[in-house]
C-alpha positions in Angstrom: 4.6 3.7 224.3 5.3 3.8 220.6 6.0 0.1 220.4 2.7 -0.6 222.1 0.7 1.4 219.5 2.6 0.0 216.4 1.9 -3.6 217.1 -2.0 -3.4 216.8 -1.6 -1.3 213.6 0.5 -4.0 212.0 -1.9 -6.7 213.0 -4.8 -4.6 211.6 -3.1 -4.1 208.2 -2.2 -7.8 208.0 -5.9 -8.7 208.6 -7.1 -6.3 205.9 -4.7 -7.6 203.3 -5.7 -11.2 204.2 -9.4 -10.4 203.7 -8.6 -8.7 200.4 -6.8 -11.8 199.2 -9.7 -14.1 200.1 -12.2 -11.9 198.3 -10.4 -12.3 194.9 -12.3 -15.0 193.0 -10.9 -17.3 190.4 -11.9 -16.4 186.8 -15.1 -18.2 185.7 -14.8 -20.2 182.4 -17.1 -19.1 179.6 -18.7 -21.6 177.3 -20.3 -21.7 173.8 -22.2 -24.5 172.2 -20.2 -26.8 170.0 -21.5 -26.6 166.4 -19.3 -29.5 165.3 -17.4 -29.0 162.0 -20.1 -27.9 159.5 -18.5 -27.0 156.2 -19.5 -24.0 154.0 -22.1 -24.7 151.4 -20.4 -25.5 148.1 -23.4 -24.6 145.9 -24.0 -21.0 144.9 -27.8 -21.5 145.1 -30.0 -24.1 146.6 -33.1 -24.6 148.7 -34.5 -21.5 150.4 -35.3 -22.2 154.1 -36.5 -19.8 156.8 -35.7 -20.9 160.3 -38.0 -19.5 162.9 -39.4 -18.1 164.9 -37.4 -20.2 167.3 -38.6 -20.0 170.9 -36.5 -21.1 173.9 -37.8 -21.8 177.4 -37.6 -18.9 179.8 -35.2 -20.7 182.2 -32.6 -20.9 179.4 -32.7 -17.2 178.5 -29.8 -16.2 180.8 -26.1 -16.4 181.0 -26.1 -18.7 183.9 -25.1 -22.3 183.1 -27.5 -24.5 185.0 -26.9 -28.0 186.5 -29.7 -30.6 186.6 -29.8 -32.9 189.7 -31.4 -36.3 190.2 -34.4 -34.8 191.9 -35.1 -32.6 188.9 -33.9 -29.4 190.5 -31.6 -26.9 188.8 -28.8 -24.9 190.4 -26.3 -22.4 188.9 -22.9 -23.7 187.9 -20.1 -22.4 190.1 -17.3 -22.9 187.6 -18.8 -21.7 184.3 -21.4 -19.6 182.5 -22.5 -19.0 178.9 -20.4 -16.6 176.9 -23.4 -14.5 175.8 -26.9 -15.5 174.8 -27.7 -19.2 174.7 -30.7 -18.5 172.5 -28.5 -16.8 170.0 -26.0 -19.6 170.1 -28.8 -22.1 169.3 -30.0 -20.0 166.3 -26.5 -19.8 164.8 -25.7 -23.4 165.3 -28.9 -24.6 163.6 -28.5 -22.2 160.7 -24.9 -23.3 160.0 -25.9 -27.0 160.3 -28.9 -26.7 158.0 -27.0 -24.7 155.4 -24.2 -27.3 155.4 -26.5 -30.3 155.3 -28.7 -28.9 152.6 -25.7 -27.5 150.7 -27.5 -24.2 150.4 -26.5 -20.6 151.3 -30.2 -19.7 151.4 -30.9 -20.6 155.0 -32.0 -17.5 157.0 -33.3 -16.7 160.4 -36.7 -15.2 161.0 -38.1 -12.6 160.6 -38.3 -13.1 156.9 -36.1 -10.7 154.9 -37.8 -8.6 152.2 -38.1 -10.3 148.8 -37.3 -13.8 150.3 -39.7 -16.5 149.4 -38.7 -19.7 151.3 -39.4 -23.2 149.9 -39.9 -24.2 153.5 -40.2 -22.7 157.0 -39.2 -24.4 160.2 -41.1 -23.3 163.4 -39.2 -24.5 166.4 -39.8 -24.5 170.2 -37.1 -25.7 172.6 -38.6 -26.5 176.1 -35.5 -28.1 177.6 -31.8 -28.1 177.1 -29.6 -29.0 180.2 -27.4 -31.5 181.9 -25.6 -32.2 185.1 -23.0 -34.4 186.8 -24.3 -37.9 186.5 -27.3 -36.7 184.4 -27.3 -36.9 180.6 -27.8 -33.9 178.4 -31.4 -33.7 177.5 -33.2 -31.8 174.6 -36.9 -31.5 174.4 -38.4 -29.7 171.4 -41.3 -29.5 169.0 -41.1 -28.4 165.4 -43.3 -27.9 162.4 -42.3 -27.6 158.7 -44.4 -25.5 156.4 -44.3 -25.5 152.6 -44.4 -22.6 150.1 -48.1 -22.1 150.7 -47.8 -22.2 154.5 -49.3 -25.6 154.9 -48.0 -27.9 157.6 -46.1 -30.7 155.9 -44.5 -32.3 159.0 -44.9 -32.0 162.8 -43.0 -33.7 165.5 -42.2 -33.7 169.3 -38.7 -34.9 170.0 -36.8 -36.0 173.2 -33.1 -36.6 172.7 -30.5 -37.6 175.3 -26.7 -37.6 175.1 -24.3 -39.1 177.7 -21.1 -37.4 178.8 -18.2 -37.9 181.1 -19.2 -35.2 183.6 -17.5 -31.9 184.0 -18.9 -28.6 182.6 -17.0 -28.8 179.4 -18.2 -32.3 178.6 -21.8 -31.3 179.4 -21.7 -28.3 177.0 -20.2 -30.5 174.3 -23.0 -33.0 174.8 -25.7 -30.3 174.5 -24.1 -29.1 171.2 -24.3 -32.7 169.9 -28.0 -32.8 170.7 -28.6 -29.7 168.7 -26.6 -31.2 165.8 -28.9 -34.3 165.9 -31.9 -32.0 165.9 -30.5 -30.2 162.8 -30.2 -33.6 161.1 -33.9 -34.4 161.7 -34.9 -31.0 160.5 -32.9 -31.5 157.3 -34.6 -34.8 156.6 -38.0 -33.2 157.0 -37.2 -30.2 154.8 -35.4 -31.9 151.9 -38.6 -33.4 150.3 -39.9 -29.8 149.8 -37.1 -28.9 147.4 -39.0 -30.4 144.5 -42.2 -28.4 145.0 -43.5 -26.7 141.9 -43.3 -22.9 141.9 -46.5 -21.2 143.1 -47.0 -19.7 139.6 -46.8 -23.1 138.0 -49.2 -24.9 140.3 -52.2 -26.0 138.3 -55.2 -24.0 139.1 -58.3 -25.9 140.0 -61.0 -25.5 137.4 -63.9 -23.4 138.6 -66.9 -25.6 139.2 -69.5 -25.5 136.4 -72.7 -23.8 137.4 -75.5 -26.1 138.0 -77.8 -26.5 135.0 -80.6 -24.0 135.1 -83.9 -25.6 135.4 -86.6 -23.8 133.6 -89.6 -23.4 135.8 -92.7 -24.9 134.2 -94.7 -22.2 132.6 -98.2 -21.7 133.6 -100.4 -22.7 130.7 -102.3 -20.0 129.0 -106.0 -20.1 129.5 -107.7 -21.6 126.5 -111.3 -20.5 126.1 -113.8 -23.2 125.4 -117.0 -22.2 123.7 -120.0 -23.4 125.3 -123.1 -21.8 126.6 -120.9 -20.2 129.2 -117.5 -18.8 129.0 -115.3 -21.4 130.7 -111.5 -21.2 131.0 -109.4 -24.3 131.4 -106.1 -24.1 133.2 
């Protein structure tokens, strides 16, 4: 009788342990964008640049690492995810790249710090940044560059692609390369603004001279003419 009861209990425990083992998932790899090897700015001063606001498409504002398929659909990666905020990674990568390429420690993220007067401001919108097995990494973005007075000096819509060897790690690396290429374009657009005259030194436009005042013709005074009647000529 005891033997009969013990056998099902052993089988039950074995099944529970087996299910517990199956429920243990393999650890998911975490990824960050590759910022390349930007060096530190060597100059102690340089061009002042304000990066931002930087807007990122809604579908990228998550920790899920997405995979693009041939039909254009997106699915969550099963073997990796972003190690934190992708939008924050993009900001930091671009700041480091711009500071290195401009050789200036005065590259800052929006919002503008107090007492900071940038020589140029970069407004950036990223509408796509993804890849997939058999699909190249793609970056779609639009940027505008403003000068000291807030006037638009450059405006561009860009579409960049980067091939990779498949696999999640290769895809993430390709996306980082795309952002480095974007930083290279932004640097080329910002550099010409380094030679702007300071706002206080800009020549003021001379105030237009007032139009010459035209004297209205005066009404002639009546001159009396002596005749038999008193007649006034005007």
